[in-house]
N, C-alpha and C positions, 0 to 999 in steps of 0.2 A: 647743306644746304647747296642746292645746285640752281644757278638762275643768278638775277640782278639782286645786287646786296638791296635788304630791307623790305623784299617781298618774302611773304611766308610760302611754303608750298602748299598746292591745293588742298584741301580738306575742310575741317571745321572750322577751321580759322580765317576762310576767306570770307572775303565782303558779303559773298551772297551767302554764304553758312550762316554769319551772322546774323543774317538778315532774317534767314530762313526760321535760327532757332529764337530769334526774340518774337517773331510772329505766332510761334508754336506755343510758348511761352504765356502770351498774351492771350491765345486762345483757350489755354486752359485756366488762366484766371478768372476770363469772362464764363468760362462753363462753370466753374467752383462758385463763382459769387452768384449765377443763377440759381444754381441747387441750394446755394444756403437761402437764397429770398424766398424759393419755393416754400421750403421747410418753414421759415420763420412765418410766413402768409397760410402755411396748413395748419401751423400749433395758433396763431392766431385765430383762422377761422373755426377750429375745434374746442377754443375757450368759448368765443360767442355762442356756438351751437350749445355748450352744454349750460351756459348762462340761460339761453331762452328755455331750454328745457326745463332747468330749475325753477324759472319763472312760471312757466306754463302749468307745472306741476302745484305750484302754490296757489294760481289762479285756480286750478280745477279744485285743488282741496278747498279752498274759500268758498267756492258755489256748492260743494257737497255740504258744508256745514249750514251755509245759508239755507239751502232746501229742505235740511235736516231740520233745521230750527222751524222754517215755515210750515212742514208737517206737522211738529209738535204743538204751535199754536193752533192750526186747523183743529187737530184732534182735541185740543183743550176746549176749542169754541163749540165743537159739536157734541162734546159730551156734556 
């Protein structure tokens, strides 16, 4: 070690290097959290869409059954 005792040589161990490394790690963590949150939101949104699709299908089927029943009653009354 050249220089005053107690000081590291310039490099990754310098205070500026440690600060930059901490900032980089923080940015990486923030990006990872955002990606995970986007994935969770997309999954939740997809589940809601599937649920609405099933409910719409069930409602459509109920309407078809009701229409069919009404047509059968109409035929029975007219004959």
